[in-house]
C-alpha atoms as one frame of an Amber mdcrd trajectory, in Angstrom:
protein
   0.000   0.000   0.000   1.349   3.423  -0.958   1.540   5.900   1.903   1.276
   9.677   1.606   3.395  11.949   3.805   2.184  15.299   5.111   4.177  18.457
   5.899   5.559  17.103   9.186   6.404  13.683   7.796   3.409  11.759   9.150
   2.413   8.873   6.896  -1.236   8.566   5.859  -2.787   5.522   4.250  -5.474
   5.926   1.578  -9.009   5.735   2.966 -10.597   2.328   2.617 -13.932   3.875
   1.689 -15.078   7.431   1.124 -18.499   6.387   2.356 -17.156   6.300   5.933
 -14.967   9.396   5.598 -15.774  12.529   7.617 -13.470  15.521   7.046 -13.153
  18.704   9.091 -10.970  21.347   7.432  -9.580  24.344   9.326  -7.910  25.916
   6.279 -10.049  28.104   3.973  -8.062  27.539   0.790  -7.885  23.791   1.387
 -11.636  23.592   1.962 -11.955  25.057  -1.536  -9.423  22.530  -2.839 -11.273
  19.599  -1.251 -14.466  20.734  -2.947 -12.673  21.035  -6.291 -11.413  17.488
  -5.799 -15.036  16.344  -5.505 -14.896  15.787  -1.743 -17.557  18.290  -0.610
 -20.009  15.482   0.338 -17.476  14.234   2.898 -16.767  17.591   4.529 -18.599
  17.740   7.869 -16.944  20.841   9.347 -15.202  24.067   8.276 -14.206  27.458
   9.652 -16.236  30.611   9.140 -13.484  31.791   6.802 -13.967  28.791   4.507
 -16.235  30.668   2.098 -15.449  29.126  -1.290 -17.143  27.615  -3.204 -20.116
  29.375  -1.608 -22.839  26.950  -2.718 -20.953  23.912  -1.427 -19.717  25.285
   1.898 -23.098  26.754   2.833 -24.203  23.232   3.730 -21.163  22.484   5.910
 -21.313  23.292   9.679 -18.912  25.932  11.030 -16.530  25.097  13.887 -15.247
  28.615  14.648 -12.357  30.463  13.045  -8.907  29.324  11.998  -7.487  30.334
  15.393 -10.540  30.312  17.719 -11.713  26.776  17.048 -14.605  25.176  18.938
 -13.033  21.899  20.032 -16.294  20.470  21.359 -18.047  21.191  18.074 -15.346
  19.296  16.193 -15.623  16.400  18.635 -19.375  16.233  18.107 -18.898  15.935
  14.339 -16.849  12.740  14.820 -14.381  13.399  12.000 -12.117  10.693  10.666
  -9.757  13.334   9.235  -8.762  16.857  10.284  -6.930  19.065   7.773  -4.777
  21.834   9.302  -1.989  24.219   8.332   1.129  25.308  10.218   0.601  29.036
   9.537  -3.193  29.121   9.802  -3.902  27.051  12.905  -2.721  27.022  16.521
  -0.595  24.057  17.585  -2.376  23.550  20.966  -5.703  23.298  19.100  -4.321
  20.695  16.725  -2.791  18.715  19.591  -6.131  18.675  21.424  -7.962  17.492
  18.336  -5.387  14.777  17.703  -6.570  13.121  20.910  -9.874  12.171  19.294
  -9.444  12.575  15.526  -7.835   9.424  14.041  -6.061  11.225  11.190  -4.657
  14.763  11.380  -3.171  15.925   8.072  -0.745  18.851   8.421  -0.061  21.112
   5.426   2.468  23.906   4.857   2.862  25.106   1.240   5.567  27.754   0.984
   5.842  27.997  -2.801   3.531  27.719  -5.779   5.378  24.524  -6.670   4.315
  23.020  -3.320   0.741  22.908  -4.603   1.614  19.857  -6.687   2.554  17.997
  -3.502  -0.595  19.262  -1.775  -2.888  18.130  -4.613  -1.304  14.673  -4.678
  -1.298  14.327  -0.894  -5.034  14.913  -0.583  -5.810  13.124  -3.832  -3.911
  10.075  -2.622  -5.384   9.986   0.866  -8.959  10.358  -0.319  -8.782   8.261
  -3.478  -9.208  11.073  -5.994  -5.784  11.012  -7.613  -7.146  11.486 -11.120
  -8.821  14.749 -10.055  -5.566  15.788  -8.362  -3.580  15.160 -11.540  -6.056
  17.260 -13.519  -5.343  20.150 -11.142  -1.591  19.534 -11.495  -1.915  19.831
 -15.263  -3.919  23.046 -14.963  -1.358  24.530 -12.575   1.510  23.620 -14.914
  -0.216  25.447 -17.760  -0.837  28.505 -15.559   2.835  28.564 -14.547   3.910
  28.331 -18.178   1.645  31.245 -19.141   3.181  33.410 -16.424   6.728  32.485
 -17.406   6.075  33.626 -20.983   4.946  37.010 -19.674   7.892  37.309 -17.255
  10.298  37.925 -20.135   8.417  41.148 -20.896   8.407  42.491 -17.315  10.959
  44.626 -15.498  11.631  43.320 -11.963  10.253  45.479  -9.163  10.931  45.475
  -5.443   7.605  45.385  -3.621   6.276  45.693  -0.102   3.203  43.499   0.362
   1.104  44.738   3.304  -1.305  42.423   5.123  -2.261  44.545   8.178  -2.146
  48.013   9.685  -2.011  49.243  13.285   0.480  47.656  13.493   1.663  47.553
   9.894   2.657  44.051   8.875   4.161  42.481   5.779   5.450  39.049   4.690
   8.940  37.590   4.637  10.666  36.412   1.486  10.177  32.728   2.401   6.371
  32.794   2.434   3.907  31.492  -0.125   2.810  35.036  -0.947   6.365  36.160
  -1.697   6.891  33.199  -4.018   3.606  33.914  -5.763   4.712  37.501  -6.417
   7.788  36.310  -8.322   5.480  35.172 -11.127   4.903  38.892 -11.811   8.622
  39.754 -11.457   7.796  41.287  -8.055  10.392  40.655  -5.342   9.319  41.137
  -1.735  11.846  43.312   0.103  13.612  41.829   3.110  12.191  43.098   6.397
  13.909  42.305   9.682  11.545  40.968  12.342  11.365  42.834  15.635  11.720
  39.588  17.606  12.709  35.967  17.052   9.223  34.487  17.284   8.841  32.289
  14.151   5.445  33.797  13.267   6.824  37.319  13.663   9.748  36.425  11.417
   7.406  35.228   8.668   4.957  38.123   9.052   7.028  41.004  10.466   5.800
  44.306  11.853   7.428  47.365  10.248   7.536  51.134  10.502   7.211  53.537
   7.576  10.214  55.492   8.840  12.548  52.523   8.215  15.440  53.299   5.875
  14.766  50.242   3.689  11.469  51.770   2.500  13.590  53.710   0.004  14.378
  50.414  -1.748  10.697  49.787  -2.532   9.401  50.383  -6.067   5.776  49.403
  -5.439   3.592  48.980  -2.346   0.833  46.384  -2.498  -2.136  46.609  -0.113
  -3.971  43.304   0.168  -7.708  42.725   0.487  -7.108  40.188   3.272  -6.641
  39.478   6.113  -6.989  43.253   6.539  -9.297  44.778   3.953  -7.408  47.815
   2.688  -9.347  50.489   0.793  -8.696  53.113  -1.872  -8.431  55.630   0.977
  -5.523  53.589   2.369  -3.931  53.646  -1.086  -4.162  57.443  -1.211  -2.847
  57.849   2.344   0.153  55.543   1.864   0.986  57.062  -1.526   0.983  60.559
  -0.042   3.002  59.454   2.987   5.670  57.555   1.056   5.704  59.074  -2.411
   5.630  55.521  -3.776   3.363  53.788  -6.263   0.620  51.942  -4.341  -2.097
  49.566  -5.508  -4.768  47.286  -4.091  -4.486  43.564  -4.827  -6.768  40.579
  -4.289  -5.438  38.781  -1.219  -7.282  35.554  -1.943  -5.677  35.310  -5.365
  -2.198  35.860  -3.988  -2.285  34.045  -0.637  -4.663  31.102  -1.112  -2.798
  27.982  -2.136  -4.646  24.892  -3.340  -6.791  25.070  -6.453  -7.030  28.876
  -6.088  -3.365  29.050  -7.151  -4.418  28.284 -10.728  -6.759  31.275 -10.855
  -4.219  33.291  -8.838  -1.532  32.899 -11.475  -3.975  33.960 -14.188  -4.888
  36.986 -12.035  -1.215  37.943 -11.719  -0.615  37.483 -15.438  -3.516  39.797
 -16.312  -2.789  42.546 -13.759
């Protein structure tokens, strides 16, 4: 029997029968991916941020947010599988759930290329490998389209903002930063204010920092903080830099959304 290994090296055997499979997913983009793999009928729980595809997830019970999870609600749903992510979910929550959920699948895509592994991991575990390979083919084509356009683009140094008060950005080793490279956008290096791993990946910054001068373009994302055109005007006036709003779902959601995300980048 072929085993499938998740992001922390845990081996998962393919399900014996989908009929007895009950999945709770705590990762919005992966909930969308599971639905695109044809697994919506086996999803019994999701977070309130799992909003795509709307028609499918409307029928799936909510178990809280990605961080403030209702453990008792998950327990009551009697899942056979729990899908989590290292960045999105809290480790203590996952450890609690692992006491009663037989299979906890941990994910951690850091590059667009990692989506191939993600598709095949879930496709293999849940017996939908052919659907997973179809997504792999679609992603390969989307990557190729972007690479053709890259030859016509001048590289730009960008600052991708995900929050304000405090202002926060992303580090160069995140999924978002890798996604930006498909538009010839390079996320500037920002030193974290402390050594906490989460802070290092999503550092707080100050507009008075000297490295701001290196930035060619400032990107304000639509999520997790929903920036507005007023924010664009304010930051542009404050910094004298070019500033634009971008769709955060397209640039930060891995899974099947990466295919549409690359097309979004190509057409910007």
